C-alpha positions as CSV (number, residue, x, y, z in Angstrom):
1,X,26.4,-218.8,-37.7
2,X,27.4,-222.3,-38.6
3,X,23.4,-222.5,-39.1
4,X,23.2,-219.5,-41.1
5,X,25.8,-220.2,-43.2
6,X,24.6,-224.1,-43.7
7,X,27.9,-225.5,-42.7
8,X,25.7,-227.7,-40.5
9,X,21.9,-228.9,-40.7
10,X,19.7,-226.8,-38.9
11,X,18.1,-229.8,-37.5
12,X,21.3,-230.4,-36.0
13,X,22.6,-226.8,-34.9
14,X,19.4,-226.3,-33.0
15,X,20.3,-229.7,-30.9
16,X,23.5,-228.3,-30.3
17,X,22.0,-225.2,-29.2
18,X,19.5,-226.8,-27.1
19,X,22.3,-229.1,-25.1
20,X,24.8,-226.0,-24.9
21,X,22.2,-223.4,-23.0
22,X,21.8,-226.4,-20.7
23,X,25.5,-226.5,-19.5
24,X,26.1,-223.6,-17.6
25,X,26.5,-225.1,-14.2
26,X,28.4,-227.8,-15.8
27,X,31.0,-229.8,-13.1
28,X,34.3,-230.2,-15.0
29,X,35.9,-233.3,-14.3
30,X,39.7,-233.9,-13.8
31,X,39.6,-236.9,-16.0
32,X,39.1,-234.7,-19.0
33,X,42.0,-232.7,-21.1
34,X,40.3,-229.1,-20.4
35,X,37.3,-227.3,-21.0
36,X,37.1,-227.4,-24.4
37,X,37.2,-231.1,-24.2
38,X,34.7,-231.2,-21.2
39,X,31.9,-229.1,-23.1
40,X,32.6,-231.4,-25.8
41,X,32.1,-234.9,-23.8
42,X,29.1,-233.4,-21.9
43,X,27.4,-232.4,-25.3
44,X,28.3,-235.6,-26.9
45,X,26.3,-237.5,-24.5
46,X,23.2,-235.2,-24.5
47,X,22.8,-235.3,-28.2
48,X,24.6,-238.3,-29.7
49,X,28.4,-238.5,-31.4
50,X,26.7,-238.0,-34.9
51,X,25.8,-234.5,-34.3
52,X,28.1,-233.5,-31.1
53,X,30.9,-234.6,-32.7
54,X,30.5,-231.5,-35.6
55,X,30.2,-229.1,-32.2
56,X,34.2,-228.1,-32.7
57,X,33.9,-227.8,-36.7
58,X,36.2,-224.7,-37.5
59,X,37.1,-223.8,-34.0
60,X,40.3,-224.4,-32.0
61,X,41.0,-224.1,-28.5
62,X,43.6,-221.6,-30.0
63,X,40.9,-218.5,-31.0
64,X,38.6,-219.9,-28.3
65,X,40.7,-218.9,-25.7
66,X,41.6,-215.7,-26.4
67,X,37.8,-214.7,-27.5
68,X,36.8,-216.3,-23.2
69,X,40.0,-213.8,-21.9
70,X,39.2,-210.9,-23.9
71,X,35.1,-211.4,-23.4
72,X,36.1,-211.5,-19.9
73,X,38.5,-208.9,-19.5
74,X,36.4,-206.2,-21.6
75,X,34.1,-206.6,-18.8
76,X,36.3,-206.3,-15.9
77,X,38.0,-203.1,-17.6
78,X,34.5,-201.4,-17.0
79,X,34.5,-202.8,-13.3
80,X,38.2,-200.9,-13.1
81,X,36.7,-197.9,-14.7
82,X,34.1,-197.8,-12.1
83,X,36.8,-198.1,-9.5
84,X,38.6,-195.2,-10.7
85,X,35.7,-192.8,-10.8
86,X,34.8,-193.9,-7.4
87,X,38.1,-192.7,-5.8
88,X,37.8,-189.4,-7.9
89,X,34.6,-188.6,-6.5
90,X,35.9,-189.4,-3.1
91,X,38.9,-187.0,-3.8
92,X,36.6,-184.3,-4.9
93,X,34.2,-184.3,-2.3
94,X,37.1,-184.1,0.2
95,X,38.8,-181.5,-1.8
96,X,35.4,-179.4,-1.8
97,X,35.6,-179.4,2.1
98,X,39.0,-178.5,2.0
99,X,39.6,-175.5,-0.8
100,X,40.8,-172.8,2.3
101,X,42.5,-175.8,4.4
102,X,46.5,-174.8,4.0
103,X,48.7,-177.7,3.3
104,X,52.7,-177.4,3.1
105,X,54.1,-178.8,-0.5
106,X,56.8,-181.1,-0.7
107,X,59.7,-181.6,-2.7
108,X,62.4,-184.3,-1.8
109,X,60.2,-184.8,1.2
110,X,61.3,-181.3,2.8
111,X,58.6,-178.3,2.8
112,X,58.7,-176.4,-0.2
113,X,55.8,-173.8,-0.8
114,X,52.4,-173.6,0.8
115,X,49.6,-175.2,-1.1
116,X,45.5,-176.0,0.1
117,X,44.8,-179.5,1.1
118,X,42.3,-179.4,-1.9
119,X,45.0,-178.9,-4.6
120,X,46.9,-181.7,-3.0
121,X,43.7,-184.2,-3.6
122,X,43.0,-182.7,-7.3
123,X,46.4,-183.9,-8.1
124,X,45.4,-187.5,-7.6
125,X,42.2,-187.2,-8.9
126,X,44.2,-185.7,-12.2
127,X,46.4,-188.9,-12.3
128,X,43.4,-191.3,-12.0
129,X,41.3,-189.0,-15.2
130,X,44.6,-190.4,-17.2
131,X,44.3,-193.7,-15.6
132,X,40.8,-193.8,-16.7
133,X,41.2,-192.7,-20.5
134,X,44.5,-195.1,-20.7
135,X,41.9,-198.0,-19.6
136,X,39.5,-196.7,-21.9
137,X,41.9,-196.9,-24.8
138,X,42.8,-200.5,-23.5
139,X,39.0,-201.3,-23.7
140,X,38.9,-200.6,-27.3
141,X,41.6,-203.1,-28.2
142,X,40.6,-205.4,-26.2
143,X,36.9,-205.7,-27.5
144,X,38.2,-207.4,-30.9
145,X,37.4,-210.9,-31.5
146,X,39.2,-213.5,-32.7
147,X,37.1,-216.3,-33.2
148,X,37.4,-218.0,-36.1
149,X,41.0,-217.8,-36.8
150,X,41.2,-221.1,-35.6
151,X,44.6,-222.5,-34.9
152,X,46.2,-220.0,-37.0
153,X,44.8,-219.9,-40.1
154,X,41.2,-219.3,-40.0
155,X,38.8,-222.4,-42.0
156,X,38.5,-224.1,-45.4
157,X,34.6,-223.8,-44.0
158,X,33.0,-220.8,-45.4
159,X,32.2,-218.9,-41.8
160,X,31.1,-215.8,-41.4
161,X,33.8,-214.1,-38.5
162,X,31.7,-210.9,-38.3
163,X,28.5,-212.3,-37.1
164,X,30.4,-214.2,-34.6
165,X,31.5,-210.9,-33.7
166,X,28.6,-209.3,-34.0
167,X,26.8,-212.2,-31.5
168,X,29.5,-212.0,-29.0
169,X,29.2,-208.4,-28.4
170,X,32.8,-207.4,-30.0
171,X,33.1,-204.2,-32.0
172,X,34.9,-205.4,-34.6
173,X,37.3,-208.9,-35.6
174,X,41.2,-209.1,-34.9
175,X,41.5,-209.8,-38.7
176,X,45.0,-211.8,-39.1
177,X,44.3,-215.0,-38.0
178,X,47.9,-215.5,-36.9
179,X,47.8,-212.4,-34.9
180,X,44.4,-213.1,-33.4
181,X,45.5,-216.1,-31.7
182,X,49.0,-215.4,-31.0
183,X,48.6,-211.9,-29.6
184,X,48.9,-211.3,-25.9
185,X,50.0,-207.5,-26.2
186,X,46.6,-206.6,-24.9
187,X,47.0,-208.6,-21.9
188,X,50.3,-206.7,-21.4
189,X,48.3,-203.6,-22.0
190,X,46.7,-204.3,-19.5
191,X,49.1,-205.0,-17.1
192,X,50.8,-202.0,-18.2
193,X,48.3,-199.7,-17.3
194,X,47.5,-201.4,-13.9
195,X,51.1,-200.9,-13.6
196,X,50.9,-197.0,-13.4
197,X,47.4,-197.5,-11.8
198,X,49.2,-199.2,-8.8
199,X,52.4,-196.8,-8.6
200,X,49.9,-193.8,-8.4
201,X,48.0,-195.2,-5.3
202,X,50.9,-196.6,-3.9
203,X,52.4,-192.8,-4.2
204,X,49.3,-192.0,-2.5
205,X,49.4,-194.6,0.1
206,X,52.9,-193.6,1.0
207,X,51.8,-189.7,1.3
208,X,49.2,-190.7,4.0
209,X,51.8,-193.3,5.7
210,X,54.3,-190.6,6.0
211,X,51.7,-187.4,7.0
212,X,50.0,-189.7,9.8
213,X,53.0,-190.0,11.8
214,X,53.5,-188.5,14.7
215,X,56.8,-187.0,13.1
216,X,54.8,-184.9,10.4
217,X,51.4,-185.2,12.0
218,X,49.5,-183.5,9.0
219,X,46.7,-186.0,9.0
220,X,45.1,-188.4,10.9
221,X,43.7,-191.7,9.7
222,X,40.4,-193.1,10.2
223,X,40.7,-195.9,13.3
224,X,39.2,-198.5,11.1
225,X,41.7,-198.4,8.5
226,X,44.8,-199.0,11.2
227,X,45.5,-201.2,13.7
228,X,47.3,-201.1,16.9
229,X,50.6,-202.8,18.3
230,X,50.5,-205.9,20.1
231,X,52.9,-204.7,22.3
232,X,53.2,-201.2,22.3
233,X,49.7,-199.5,23.0
234,X,50.7,-196.2,21.9
235,X,50.7,-197.3,18.7
236,X,48.3,-196.7,15.7
237,X,49.2,-198.6,12.9
238,X,48.3,-197.7,9.1
239,X,48.1,-201.5,7.7
240,X,45.6,-200.6,4.8
241,X,48.0,-198.8,3.4
242,X,50.7,-200.8,3.9
243,X,49.2,-203.4,2.2
244,X,48.0,-201.6,-0.7
245,X,51.5,-200.0,-1.0
246,X,53.3,-203.7,-1.2
247,X,50.2,-205.0,-3.5
248,X,51.8,-202.6,-6.0
249,X,54.8,-204.4,-5.9
250,X,53.4,-207.5,-7.1
251,X,51.6,-205.7,-9.8
252,X,55.1,-204.5,-11.2
253,X,56.1,-208.1,-11.0
254,X,53.2,-209.4,-13.0
255,X,53.6,-206.9,-15.7
256,X,57.7,-207.9,-16.0
257,X,57.1,-211.5,-15.7
258,X,54.2,-211.9,-18.6
259,X,56.6,-209.3,-20.7
260,X,60.1,-211.3,-20.0
261,X,57.4,-214.5,-20.8
262,X,56.2,-212.8,-24.2
263,X,59.7,-211.7,-25.5
264,X,60.9,-215.2,-25.8
265,X,58.1,-216.8,-27.7
266,X,57.8,-217.2,-31.9
267,X,55.2,-216.3,-33.6
268,X,51.5,-218.0,-33.0
269,X,50.2,-220.0,-30.4
270,X,52.7,-221.4,-27.3
271,X,51.3,-222.7,-24.4
272,X,53.3,-220.2,-22.5
273,X,50.5,-217.7,-22.6
274,X,48.8,-220.1,-19.7
275,X,51.3,-218.9,-17.2
276,X,50.3,-214.9,-18.3
277,X,46.7,-215.3,-17.8
278,X,46.8,-215.7,-14.3
279,X,49.0,-212.6,-13.6
280,X,46.3,-210.5,-15.1
281,X,43.5,-211.3,-13.0
282,X,45.8,-211.1,-10.2
283,X,46.8,-207.7,-10.8
284,X,43.4,-206.6,-11.6
285,X,42.1,-207.9,-8.4
286,X,45.2,-206.9,-6.7
287,X,44.0,-202.6,-8.2
288,X,40.3,-203.0,-7.6
289,X,40.6,-204.3,-4.0
290,X,43.2,-201.2,-3.2
291,X,40.7,-198.6,-5.1
292,X,38.1,-199.7,-2.9
293,X,39.8,-199.5,0.4
294,X,41.0,-196.1,-0.9
295,X,37.6,-195.1,-1.8
296,X,36.3,-195.9,1.8
297,X,39.6,-194.6,3.2
298,X,39.4,-190.9,1.6
299,X,36.1,-189.2,3.0
300,X,37.4,-190.2,6.8
301,X,40.7,-188.2,6.6
302,X,41.1,-185.7,9.3
303,X,43.6,-182.9,8.3
304,X,45.5,-181.4,11.9
305,X,46.6,-178.2,10.8
306,X,46.3,-176.6,14.2
307,X,49.3,-178.0,15.7
308,X,51.9,-175.5,16.4
309,X,54.8,-177.6,15.2
310,X,52.6,-177.5,11.9
311,X,52.5,-174.1,12.0
312,X,56.1,-173.1,12.0
313,X,56.6,-176.1,9.3
314,X,54.2,-173.7,7.2
315,X,55.4,-170.5,8.3
316,X,58.9,-171.4,6.7
317,X,57.5,-172.1,3.6
318,X,57.1,-168.8,3.0
319,X,60.8,-167.8,2.4
320,X,60.1,-168.2,-1.7
321,X,57.5,-165.7,-1.4
322,X,60.2,-163.5,0.7
323,X,62.5,-163.4,-2.2
324,X,59.5,-162.9,-4.6
325,X,58.7,-159.4,-2.7
326,X,62.3,-158.4,-2.5
327,X,62.5,-158.8,-6.6
328,X,59.2,-157.2,-7.2
329,X,59.5,-154.3,-4.7
330,X,62.8,-153.5,-4.2
331,X,64.2,-154.3,-7.5
332,X,66.7,-157.2,-6.2
333,X,68.0,-159.5,-8.8
334,X,66.2,-162.9,-7.7
335,X,69.3,-164.7,-7.5
336,X,70.4,-162.1,-4.9
337,X,67.3,-162.6,-3.5
338,X,67.4,-165.9,-3.3
339,X,70.9,-165.5,-1.3
340,X,69.4,-162.9,0.8
341,X,66.8,-165.5,2.5
342,X,68.6,-168.5,2.5
343,X,71.1,-166.3,4.6
344,X,67.8,-165.4,6.4
345,X,66.5,-168.9,7.2
346,X,69.8,-169.9,8.6
347,X,69.9,-167.4,10.9
348,X,66.4,-168.0,12.2
349,X,66.9,-171.7,12.7
350,X,69.7,-171.2,14.5
351,X,68.3,-168.8,16.8
352,X,65.2,-170.6,17.1
353,X,63.4,-168.2,15.6
354,X,60.5,-168.3,12.7
355,X,59.7,-166.1,10.0
356,X,57.0,-164.3,12.4
357,X,60.2,-163.4,14.3
358,X,61.8,-161.3,11.2
359,X,61.7,-157.3,11.5
360,X,63.1,-155.1,8.6
361,X,66.6,-154.4,10.8
362,X,67.4,-158.3,11.0
363,X,66.8,-158.3,7.1
364,X,68.5,-155.5,5.9
365,X,71.1,-156.9,8.0
366,X,71.8,-160.7,6.8
367,X,71.3,-158.6,3.1
368,X,74.0,-156.4,4.0
369,X,76.1,-159.1,5.5
370,X,75.1,-161.8,2.7
371,X,75.7,-159.7,-0.5
372,X,76.7,-156.7,0.6
373,X,73.7,-155.0,-0.4
374,X,72.1,-151.8,1.5
375,X,68.1,-152.1,1.8
376,X,65.4,-150.1,3.7
377,X,62.7,-152.5,3.5
378,X,59.0,-152.0,4.9
379,X,57.5,-154.0,7.8
380,X,54.0,-154.5,5.9
381,X,56.1,-155.6,3.3
382,X,57.7,-158.6,5.4
383,X,54.1,-159.3,7.3
384,X,52.4,-159.6,3.6
385,X,55.1,-162.2,2.5
386,X,54.5,-164.4,5.2
387,X,50.6,-164.2,5.4
388,X,49.9,-168.2,4.2
389,X,46.4,-167.5,2.9
390,X,46.9,-164.2,1.3
391,X,49.6,-166.0,-0.2
392,X,48.2,-169.2,-1.4
393,X,45.5,-166.6,-3.0
394,X,48.3,-165.1,-5.2
395,X,48.9,-168.5,-6.6
396,X,46.4,-168.2,-9.0
397,X,47.9,-169.1,-12.4
398,X,46.4,-172.0,-14.0
399,X,46.0,-175.5,-12.1
400,X,47.8,-173.5,-8.8
401,X,46.1,-174.0,-5.4
402,X,44.7,-170.6,-5.3
403,X,41.1,-171.1,-3.6
404,X,39.3,-169.7,-6.7
405,X,41.7,-171.7,-9.4
406,X,40.7,-174.8,-7.3
407,X,36.9,-174.2,-7.0
408,X,37.3,-174.0,-11.3
409,X,39.2,-177.1,-11.5
410,X,36.9,-179.0,-8.7
411,X,33.8,-178.0,-11.3
412,X,35.0,-179.7,-14.5
413,X,36.4,-182.5,-12.3
414,X,32.9,-183.2,-10.7
415,X,31.7,-182.9,-14.6
416,X,34.6,-185.6,-15.9
417,X,33.0,-188.0,-13.2
418,X,29.6,-187.5,-14.6
419,X,30.7,-188.2,-18.0
420,X,32.5,-191.2,-17.4
421,X,29.8,-192.6,-15.2
422,X,27.5,-192.1,-18.1
423,X,30.0,-193.3,-20.5
424,X,30.5,-197.0,-18.6
425,X,26.6,-197.1,-18.2
426,X,26.8,-197.0,-21.8
427,X,29.3,-199.5,-22.3
428,X,27.3,-202.0,-19.5
429,X,24.1,-201.7,-21.4
430,X,25.9,-202.7,-24.9
431,X,27.3,-206.1,-23.3
432,X,23.9,-206.6,-22.0
433,X,22.0,-205.7,-25.6
434,X,24.5,-207.9,-27.0
435,X,24.4,-210.9,-24.9
436,X,20.0,-210.6,-24.6
437,X,20.2,-210.4,-28.5
438,X,22.5,-214.0,-28.2
439,X,19.9,-215.3,-26.1
440,X,17.1,-214.4,-28.1
441,X,18.6,-215.9,-31.2
442,X,19.8,-219.2,-29.2
443,X,16.6,-219.5,-27.9
444,X,14.8,-218.2,-31.6
445,X,17.0,-221.4,-33.7
446,X,16.7,-223.9,-31.1
447,X,12.9,-224.2,-31.0
448,X,12.7,-224.1,-34.7
449,X,12.8,-226.8,-37.0
450,X,13.1,-224.9,-40.4
451,X,15.7,-221.9,-41.1
452,X,14.9,-218.9,-39.6
453,X,17.6,-216.1,-39.9
454,X,18.1,-213.3,-37.7
455,X,19.2,-210.1,-39.3
456,X,22.2,-208.1,-38.6
457,X,24.3,-205.5,-39.6
458,X,27.8,-206.2,-40.7
459,X,30.3,-205.0,-38.5
460,X,33.0,-205.4,-41.5
461,X,35.1,-202.6,-42.8
């Protein structure tokens, strides 16, 4: 850009480009203040102070640092979105195998209503879809170029910021120069997005930890993601999931630390920013590794609903439907039906019985005793309301666990992942093309003794 704008002589610029292109494996010296000074010193050694001393014209560490972070972050955000899609795929593939697998749904960690395991898995696929969309929006705001903002006020040299943004593969410049060097909201926004992802996958990990315990026994984790106790041979500990759950706390802490640091800073550049950037990379690494682990673990999960204890647990989850049946077929007000069935459950548990033991006589007696209501109930109505599969099939409202509805949702979710893969491939291709274009211009300019200006399309608005 400096060569094109005739800010530096073409021959000098060619020598600078040639020197810079040889520094990819440069070793940093601790005696030099920072990487920027190290690069400049090395260039001066190669081309001399008369030429190398002009390397820093119209540049500041302030705009360089912000630009470098954005360039790295936009690539890692693509990796993040790819990892989210990978976990979505693992969840949907497992869900396809369990469309009719009855599974207890919980509220307050108490058995509530029957759903299917596929329906449960898709709930997390949908959370991840929102995480991915948030990441896409973050990527758009990260992919803005601060270069040319200088320390905070641009430069009296007539630089072309749009040209720099184009060659570095940015979609647009970050226009206001003070904002360009002083804003770190793109880091806070990324950390906020990572925090939400961490919370979501931590909850998934917690579910699996609880359900894998012997007290629940609903699923079995693969041996390769568990460990044994050093003293108790019967133990199978879910340590991978526990680490994922713990690392989510680090991500939350990094966001809070960074936000607390930013809120106390005056405008423009402050060295405090250097304490924020490592929090970003640490959180990104934690989330990426956690997503990767879950993507490998999910396909190997086993559902254990053939146990007698689990069947009993599921049978009581039909209580709501029994109340619904009284409303639908016997015109009992719902609150009255709710009271009758609640009393029935108490009677059954005290007698160590299950809903399978309910007879018309028992239900009629409980209704009379609890509400004074006299009912004549058909045994077939009681039997149908306790049929788990039939009950789940009846939940065919949009978004419900009915196998028909879950299959419909699965088709859509599979389209989501296919579209996401295509879009992410395009993003990677755009960055690769930008890098190829930059290298092509560098090669052309550094080997030419005369001005040969490459054409470009301005991105300015």
